[in-house]
DRENKETOR-80356 format. One line per 3 residues: their letters; for each residue x, y, z of C-alpha. Coordinates in pm, 1 decimal. Layout:
<recs>
A) X Y Z; ... $
</recs>
This chain:
<recs>
XXX) 0.0 0.0 0.0; 130.4 342.2 -93.9; 183.6 598.6 178.0 $
XXX) 29.1 937.3 139.0; 251.3 1239.6 85.9; 190.9 1377.7 436.7 $
XXX) 278.6 1045.0 594.4; 604.2 1032.5 398.8; 694.2 1385.0 506.0 $
XXX) 621.4 1303.0 870.8; 837.1 990.7 845.6; 1118.8 1193.5 688.4 $
XXX) 1098.3 1449.9 969.6; 1097.8 1179.2 1236.8; 1410.8 1021.7 1090.3 $
XXX) 1576.2 1362.0 1048.8; 1512.0 1444.8 1413.5; 1678.0 1119.2 1514.0 $
XXX) 1981.4 1200.2 1295.8; 1987.7 1551.1 1442.5; 1982.1 1409.9 1795.6 $
XXX) 2273.9 1185.7 1697.7; 2469.6 1481.0 1562.6; 2443.3 1394.8 1192.4 $
XXX) 2249.3 1713.3 1109.5; 2334.7 2064.4 1222.0; 2075.3 2285.4 1389.0 $
XXX) 2058.9 2497.5 1074.5; 1996.9 2196.3 849.8; 1725.0 2069.6 1082.5 $
XXX) 1559.5 2411.5 1084.4; 1560.9 2412.9 702.3; 1402.0 2068.1 693.5 $
XXX) 1133.2 2175.5 940.3; 1052.7 2480.4 728.0; 1048.8 2282.6 402.3 $
XXX) 802.9 2034.1 550.2; 574.6 2301.7 692.9; 213.5 2221.1 603.2 $
XXX) 1.1 2481.8 426.8; -201.9 2701.0 661.1; -563.9 2617.3 736.1 $
XXX) -814.7 2845.4 561.7; -963.8 3133.2 756.9; -1333.9 3164.3 829.1 $
XXX) -1550.2 3471.3 778.1; -1538.0 3528.7 1153.2; -1156.6 3522.7 1143.6 $
XXX) -1146.1 3809.4 892.9; -1378.9 4019.4 1105.2; -1178.4 3935.0 1415.8 $
XXX) -856.5 4045.1 1245.6; -1008.6 4379.3 1151.2; -1155.8 4434.5 1497.5 $
XXX) -836.3 4321.6 1671.3; -621.7 4561.2 1469.5; -875.3 4846.4 1490.0 $
XXX) -792.4 4929.8 1127.7; -1054.5 4967.1 859.7; -1058.1 4738.9 556.9 $
XXX) -886.3 5002.4 342.0; -582.2 5017.2 569.1; -564.8 4640.0 611.3 $
XXX) -595.6 4588.4 238.2; -315.2 4836.5 176.7; -93.5 4654.1 426.8 $
XXX) -169.7 4321.8 255.0; -111.6 4471.8 -91.6; -465.6 4397.3 -204.7 $
XXX) -784.6 4596.0 -255.7; -1043.2 4690.2 2.7; -1306.5 4527.1 -216.5 $
XXX) -1121.9 4195.3 -204.7; -1081.4 4216.7 174.0; -1453.4 4295.8 209.3 $
XXX) -1537.8 3993.6 -7.3; -1319.7 3774.2 215.7; -1513.6 3901.0 517.7 $
XXX) -1839.8 3817.5 341.0; -1718.7 3473.7 232.5; -1749.5 3560.6 -136.3 $
XXX) -1507.7 3502.5 -421.4; -1169.5 3339.6 -405.2; -1038.3 3296.9 -54.0 $
XXX) -678.3 3399.4 15.6; -417.7 3129.9 -21.7; -41.9 3094.2 -15.6 $
XXX) 151.0 3390.1 123.1; -165.1 3600.2 170.6; -318.3 3335.3 391.0 $
XXX) -0.7 3277.5 592.9; 37.5 3652.4 652.3; -326.4 3687.2 761.4 $
XXX) -289.5 3396.7 1004.0; 25.9 3553.3 1147.9; -159.0 3883.0 1198.0 $
XXX) -445.1 3697.2 1365.3; -217.1 3493.8 1592.5; 57.5 3743.6 1674.7 $
XXX) -102.9 4080.6 1614.3; -46.9 4334.7 1341.9; 234.0 4513.6 1528.1 $
XXX) 441.7 4195.3 1542.7; 432.3 4178.0 1163.4; 426.0 4549.6 1076.9 $
X) 612.5 4733.3 1356.7 $
</recs>
């Protein structure tokens, strides 16, 4: 039976951690492996977008400008319409939600 991609990545990380503990991998190499195997972020809900805006106390125009997108697109995300953010947009939004806007944009 074939293993799924995620299972293979987890197995690779487990083995790499063992090699790292044994001194075969440097801390820097292990950090690179951890980052390369990082799973994609979970999608945000409509409530998450509203919470981000309320938490930051910025309006959608300012948030959109910070995210290099349009206010219309941000509003559509809040309404659950259109294409949801993905990739770097999504990771940045999750970081703002989890750490606060001033941790990302000092």
